[in-house]
N, C-alpha and C positions, 0 to 999 in steps of 0.2 A: 130359317128358310129363307125371308128373301134378301137380307143385305149381300148373302153369299154365290146369290147364283146370274149367269149371263152377266160380267164387266161388271160385278159389285152394285148392281144397280142402283146405277146413278143417277138416274132425277127420282127421288123421293118414289114410288115402285113402276116406274114403269115398266126396265128390262125383266124384271122379275118377272113377268109375265108368259116373256120368251121360253122357259119352259115350260109353262102350261100350257101355250099356244101349240108347241110341239106336239103333249101328249095328247089336246084334243082333236089334232088333226090324222094323228096317228089312228086314234079311234073311232075316228069318221063322226066326230060330236059335232054339234051345231045350234048356234044359241047355248049355251051354257055360261049359268051363273058363276059371277068370278068373286070371294071374297080373301083380302090378305090383310098382314099386319105385321109389323117392321120396327126394329128400333136400332138405329144406331149411330154411328159418329161421323162427318165427316170432318177431312182437314184442307180442304181448298177454297171451300167458301170464304171464309172467314179468314185473320190472320191467327185465330184461336181455333179451336175444336168446337165444332155446334153437336150438339143431340137434337139425334132428329126422333120422331115418333110417329107411323105414318099407318095408314090405313085406308085399304080402298073397296069400292063394289062394285060391280058395272056387271057387264055378259059378254062371252067370246062369239062370233060366227066365225065357223070354218067353210071355204067355199073351194072344192077340189079345184086346178086349173085344167086344162086340156094338156096332153102330156107328161101329165102326173106334178105330183108338187101340190102344194093349197099355199092359201093367205089365208090367214088367222085375225080378223078386225075386232079389235077390244076397246068398249067404251067404257069409260073409267069415271068414279065421280071422288076423290082424293080427300081425305082429310089428314093436316098435318101440325105439329108442333115440334119448333123450333128452341131450342132451350141453350143458353148457357149465364155463363157467372151468374147465378141465381135469375135472371129474366127470361121468360117464356113469352110468344106470341104462336099464335096457330093462323091456320086459314083452309079454305074448303074450294076444291077446285073442280073444273069437268075437262079431261082430253081423251085422245085417241091415241093407239098403239096400232100397226098393222106390221107382222110378221110374215116374210115370205119363205118358205121352206121348199125345199129342192123333193122328189123323189123318194130321195130315201130318209124324208125329216128334219134334212142338216136345216138349218136356218141359214139364211143367204140375203136377207135384207131387215131393218130391223129399224121403224121410226115413228115417232110420236108425234103429232099435232096440236095444237091446240093450245088452250093456257097450260103450260107445263109444272108452272107453277103461281103461287099468287098469294102471299099473305102478306096481310093488311097490318101496320103498325101503329102500334098507339099515338105516334106522333102525326098522324094524316095522311104518310106515304105508305105508298106499297110497292115492297118487292116484289117485281113480278117476269117472268117467262114468258114469251109467247113466242109461236111458231110451227116452225118444224125443225126436228131435230134426227140424226142421225144415231142410233142407241147403238150400234155398234161397232162404231169408230171412233167413239169419245175416247181421248188422253187423261181423263179427270176424274176422281174422286167423287165428284159431285155436278152434274150438269146446272151451269151459270150463263151459258151464251148460247140459243139457238144457231144452227146452218143457217136457215133464213128466219129476220124476224126481228126481236128486241126483249132485251133484259134493262129492267132499270131496279133502281135503287138497291141493288147489294151492299153498295156504304153504308145504306140508314139502316140496312137489318142489321150489319155487324156493329154500327155503331152504337145502334141499341144493346144489342147482346150482351156486347162487351162492355158496355157503362155501367 
């Protein structure tokens, strides 16, 4: 489920929660626990495919908006394991997703913010993406650069996984 929903689940599990948020808003839910897992391969993070196993836990809150529609805010803790060529590294981090829905339940905006991904490497470096990312307009298989913020040590991640 996770890899195939809403724009191919482009940064970890972030966008996967868009359909969940839409369902919660339609049902009028408020402060609903969220837990999801997924396994998928990305092809534009490194020069070779990277296998990712991801698991998130958190909660979503739905706030109705004047004139219809709603905003779904989700706070998550994600655990990831990145693997390639017999090497694996993992990390745990916390981030937020905000999805805006129109009166018909259609997604009209979606953003991730905070530590979007964080994976410590055995070399002492950390592959990290921090900031704010427009999840709906991404044109890549994997988000490794936020719209506002910083991305660092992608090359170090790929060097470790490919060694």
